[in-house]
N, C-alpha and C positions, 0 to 999 in steps of 0.2 A: 477722539482719535479714530482714524479710519484705517483699516487694513486692506491692502489689495491682495487677493488670493488668485494665483494663477491656476486655472483648471488644468489638471493633469490628464493626459490622454492615455487610455488603457486599451490593450489588445487582449481579449479574453479568448482562450483556446480550450475547447472541450477535449478531455483526454480520451483516447481510444480505449474501448472496453471489449472483453470477450465474455460471451454468455453461453452457458451450456444449454443445448437443446432441451426444452421441457423444464428448465430451471428458472429461478427468479432473475429478474433484471438486476444486474449489479448496481452499486451506487454510481451515479453519474457525477464525475468530478471535473474540475477545470483549473487552469493556471491563469495567472494574470501577468501580462508582460507590458510592453510599451514603456511609458514613464514609470509605471509601478506605483504601488501604494507607499505612503510615507508615514513616519511616526508610529503611533499606536493603532493606526487604521489596519483593519484586517478584512478578509473576505466576508466574515460574518457580520461586520459592522457597516460595510460599504455596499454589499449586495443583498438582495432579497429575491426569493423565487427559486425555481428549479429548472434544470436542463430538461430536455424532452427527447424521447426516442419512440418511434412506432414499431413495435415488434409483432404486429398482427400478421398471422400467416407465415411465421418464420419457419425455416428448415435449415439443416446443417449446411454451412457454406453461405448462408444469407448474410448480407451486410445492409446496414441502415445508417443514415446520418444521425448523429447526436447533435441536436440543435439548441439554440438559445432558450427555447421554451418561454417560461415566464421570468427568467433571470433579468433583473433590472437593478439600477442603482437605487439606494435608499434615499429618502428625503434629507436626512441629517448629513452625516459624513460623506455620503455619496454625491452631495452637491458640489464637492471639490474635484470631481472626476467626470470624464465623458468616455463612453465606450466608442472608440474610433472604428473598431471592427471586431467581429465575432468569427472565429474559425471553427467550423463544425468538426466534430470527431467522428469516429466510425465504430459502430457496434457490429461485431462479428459473431455469428452463432456457430458453435462447433458441436 
């Protein structure tokens, strides 16, 4: 028996974050849209890696893009998906 699996298209969006000047970088999080995840698939089983932001030389009022970094689909369940686009978030220093 052979199953045909239609690959689902995902749009990954980094959530905007606020960082206090001199403080630690907050957790970088994201949402998954597009066709979305199905069944028991979750972000932790479908994705691996981390988002990235460069906060070198920051000052109050500074903004920097939160990028895809090393975030990619896993080999297992992630094979049922494709990232059609990644939308950067913004890190704002206050």
